C-alpha positions in Angstrom: 0.7 -28.3 18.6 3.5 -29.5 16.4 5.4 -26.9 14.4 4.2 -26.4 10.8 6.3 -27.7 7.9 8.4 -24.9 6.4 7.1 -23.7 3.0 9.2 -24.2 -0.2 10.5 -20.6 0.2 12.4 -19.0 3.0 9.9 -17.4 5.5 9.4 -13.8 4.6 11.4 -13.8 1.4 9.9 -10.6 0.0 10.7 -11.6 -3.5 7.9 -14.2 -3.2 4.6 -12.6 -4.0 2.7 -14.2 -1.1 5.2 -13.1 1.5 5.4 -9.6 0.0 1.6 -9.3 0.2 1.6 -10.7 3.8 4.3 -8.3 4.9 2.4 -5.3 3.5 -0.7 -6.4 5.2 1.1 -7.0 8.5 2.7 -3.5 8.4 -0.6 -1.9 7.9 -2.9 -4.0 10.1 -0.7 -6.1 12.4 0.5 -5.3 15.9 3.9 -6.3 17.2 4.1 -6.2 21.0 6.9 -6.9 23.4 6.5 -8.8 26.7 8.7 -9.6 29.6 12.1 -10.9 28.7 12.0 -12.4 25.2 8.3 -12.8 25.2 6.0 -11.0 22.8 3.5 -11.5 20.0 2.4 -10.4 16.6 -1.4 -10.2 16.2 -3.7 -9.4 13.3 -7.4 -8.9 14.1 -9.8 -8.6 11.2 -13.5 -9.3 10.5 -14.4 -12.9 10.9 -15.8 -12.9 7.4 -12.1 -12.6 6.2 -10.8 -15.4 8.3 -9.7 -17.3 5.2 -6.9 -14.8 4.7 -5.6 -15.6 8.2 -5.6 -19.3 7.4 -3.4 -18.5 4.4 -1.0 -16.6 6.7 -1.0 -19.6 9.0 -0.2 -21.9 6.0 2.7 -19.6 4.9 4.2 -19.5 8.4 6.6 -22.3 9.4 6.1 -21.5 13.2 3.3 -22.2 15.6 0.4 -19.8 15.2 -3.2 -19.7 16.3 -6.5 -18.2 15.1 -9.2 -17.3 17.6 -12.6 -15.7 17.2 -14.6 -13.4 19.4 -17.8 -11.2 19.4 -17.8 -7.9 21.2 -19.4 -4.4 21.1 -17.6 -1.5 19.4 -18.2 2.2 18.7 -19.2 1.2 15.2 -21.4 -1.8 15.8 -23.4 -3.3 18.6 -21.8 -6.6 17.9 -18.6 -7.2 16.0 -17.4 -10.8 15.1 -13.6 -10.8 14.6 -10.8 -13.3 14.0 -7.3 -12.9 15.4 -4.1 -14.5 14.1 -1.3 -14.8 16.7 2.4 -15.5 16.2 4.7 -15.7 19.3 8.0 -17.1 17.9 10.9 -14.8 18.8 12.8 -15.9 15.7 9.9 -14.9 13.5 9.3 -11.6 15.3 12.9 -10.7 15.1 12.9 -11.3 11.3 9.8 -9.3 10.8 11.1 -6.4 12.9 14.4 -6.4 10.9 12.4 -6.2 7.7 10.6 -3.1 8.9 7.7 -4.1 11.1 8.2 -1.9 14.3 7.1 -2.8 17.8 4.3 -0.7 19.2 2.7 2.2 17.5 3.8 2.3 13.9 1.3 4.1 11.6 3.7 7.1 10.7 7.0 5.1 10.8 6.3 2.2 8.5 8.0 2.3 5.1 8.4 0.0 2.0 11.1 -2.7 2.6 14.7 -2.0 1.7 16.2 -4.2 -1.0 14.3 -6.4 -3.5 10.6 -7.1 -2.9 7.6 -7.9 -5.1 6.2 -4.3 -5.4 2.6 -4.8 -6.6 2.0 -7.6 -4.1 3.4 -5.5 -1.2 1.1 -2.6 -2.2 -1.9 -4.9 -2.6 -1.3 -6.1 1.0 -1.2 -2.5 2.3 -4.4 -1.6 0.4 -6.2 -4.7 1.5 -5.5 -3.7 5.1 -5.9 0.1 4.9 -7.5 0.9 1.6 -10.7 0.5 -0.4 -11.7 -0.8 -3.8 -15.1 -0.4 -5.5 -17.4 2.1 -7.1 -18.2 5.7 -6.0 -21.8 6.9 -5.6 -21.6 8.1 -9.2 -20.7 4.6 -10.3 -17.1 5.4 -11.1 -14.4 2.8 -10.4 -12.0 3.8 -7.6 -9.1 2.6 -5.5 -8.0 4.5 -2.4 -5.5 4.3 0.5 -5.7 5.9 3.9 -2.3 6.1 5.6 -0.4 8.2 8.1 3.0 7.1 6.7 4.6 9.6 4.3 6.9 6.8 3.0 4.0 4.5 2.1 1.9 7.3 0.6 4.9 8.5 -1.5 5.6 5.0 -2.7 2.0 4.4 -3.8 2.0 7.7 -5.7 5.3 6.8 -7.4 4.2 3.3 -8.3 0.7 4.4 -9.5 2.3 7.1 -11.6 4.4 4.6 -13.5 1.3 2.4 -14.1 -1.3 5.1 -15.0 0.6 8.3 -15.7 -1.5 10.0 -13.0 0.4 12.2 -10.5 -0.7 13.0 -7.0 0.5 15.6 -4.5 0.6 14.2 -0.9 -1.2 16.4 1.6 -2.2 15.4 5.1 -5.9 15.8 6.1 -6.1 18.9 8.4 -8.4 17.1 10.8 -6.4 14.0 11.6 -3.1 14.3 9.8 -3.9 11.3 7.5 -3.1 11.0 3.8 -6.2 10.1 1.6 -4.9 8.9 -1.8 -7.6 8.3 -4.4 -7.6 7.1 -8.1 -10.8 6.9 -10.1 -12.1 6.0 -13.5 -9.5 4.7 -16.0 -6.7 5.3 -13.6 -8.4 3.1 -11.0 -9.0 0.4 -13.6 -5.4 0.4 -14.7 -4.0 0.3 -11.2 -6.4 -2.3 -10.0 -5.8 -4.6 -13.0 -2.0 -4.5 -12.2 -2.4 -5.0 -8.4 -5.2 -7.6 -8.4 -4.0 -10.0 -11.0 -5.4 -13.5 -11.6 -5.0 -16.0 -8.6 -3.2 -13.4 -6.4 -3.4 -13.7 -2.6 -5.9 -11.1 -1.4 -9.0 -10.5 0.7 -11.7 -12.3 -1.4 -14.2 -9.4 -1.1 -11.7 -6.9 -2.3 -10.6 -9.2 -5.1 -14.2 -9.5 -6.2 -14.7 -5.7 -6.1 -11.5 -5.3 -8.1 -12.7 -7.7 -10.8 -15.9 -5.7 -11.1 -14.1 -2.5 -12.0 -13.2 -3.6 -15.5 -16.8 -3.5 -16.7 -17.0 0.3 -16.4 -17.0 2.2 -19.7 -16.7 6.0 -19.7 -20.0 7.6 -21.0 -19.6 9.2 -24.4 -20.6 12.6 -23.0 -18.1 12.5 -20.0 -15.2 14.8 -20.7 -11.7 13.5 -20.0 -10.2 16.1 -17.6 -6.4 16.3 -17.5 -4.9 14.8 -14.3 -2.2 17.4 -13.5 0.0 18.2 -10.5 1.5 21.6 -10.3 5.2 22.0 -10.2 6.6 23.7 -7.1 9.7 25.8 -7.1 11.6 23.3 -4.9 10.9 20.6 -7.4 12.3 22.7 -10.2 15.4 23.2 -8.2 15.8 19.5 -7.6 15.2 18.8 -11.3 17.8 21.3 -12.4 20.3 20.1 -9.8 20.0 16.4 -10.8 19.7 17.3 -14.6 18.5 13.7 -15.1 14.8 13.0 -15.8 15.0 9.4 -14.5 16.8 10.3 -11.3 14.4 13.2 -10.7 11.4 11.0 -11.3 12.5 8.7 -8.5 13.4 11.5 -6.2 10.2 13.5 -6.7 7.7 10.7 -7.1 6.7 11.9 -10.6 6.7 10.1 -14.0 9.9 10.2 -16.0 8.0 11.7 -18.9 6.7 14.6 -16.9 10.3 15.3 -15.6 11.7 15.2 -19.1 9.1 17.7 -20.4 9.5 20.0 -17.4 13.4 19.9 -17.7 13.1 20.8 -21.4 10.8 23.7 -20.6 13.2 25.0 -17.9 16.2 24.7 -20.1 14.5 26.5 -23.0 13.0 29.1 -20.8 9.5 28.1 -21.7 8.8 28.5 -18.0 10.7 30.8 -15.7 13.5 29.3 -13.6 12.8 28.9 -9.8 13.7 31.7 -7.6 16.6 31.2 -5.2 15.7 30.1 -1.7 
């Protein structure tokens, strides 16, 4: 097979929305494996119903890649029809590894890229791979992410806080050590509208689900409950030490407004200062 023509942009330029999305998806759902010598491969296996996304990855990649399909039995279904995209180029694998796609097991170690990248496209890639979008049993809009990575969970909470004002406290599930991050109702609508914008690269079924969330309207008798996250003593200490609401917001993964209000309350003794360690 002849090598594909390079795209108009440098491969994996994370300032390009399509590559930022692709990298987020690969971090969450790809597997980078080493072989003998310089051999190795990157693979992504997903349901065959989503094969069009793998064809987009193939189009965006200026190296030889392949897509294969297979049907097998799994613990979850008697038959599972999947599609796998494979990239073997050492040059491409080295670039992806340098950007933050580790070899081998990676669920706890992946983190958002360093430097400039298209943030909402990257997060949409992560959520398409490891998240969910749709309606709850009660009919409420929701968007959720399941991740073992503290860095990824923290970044989603920080980004979503800037978009929606909602704050979340990260806490691992006691059973399997996973973070389950959930936004519902208007918060979900706002976040989904930002991430899944018109003509963005995405899994088609999740894009369709995202588009359906905008139709929900809060019933007149549904109370709006405040979405609050309690302040911890260590956070107060960081806030007082930095003495800067913008810097504290980035450090703590909270909104700048909440840090400003909390700092004012601490300074004016509206709330007691944190006890020493």
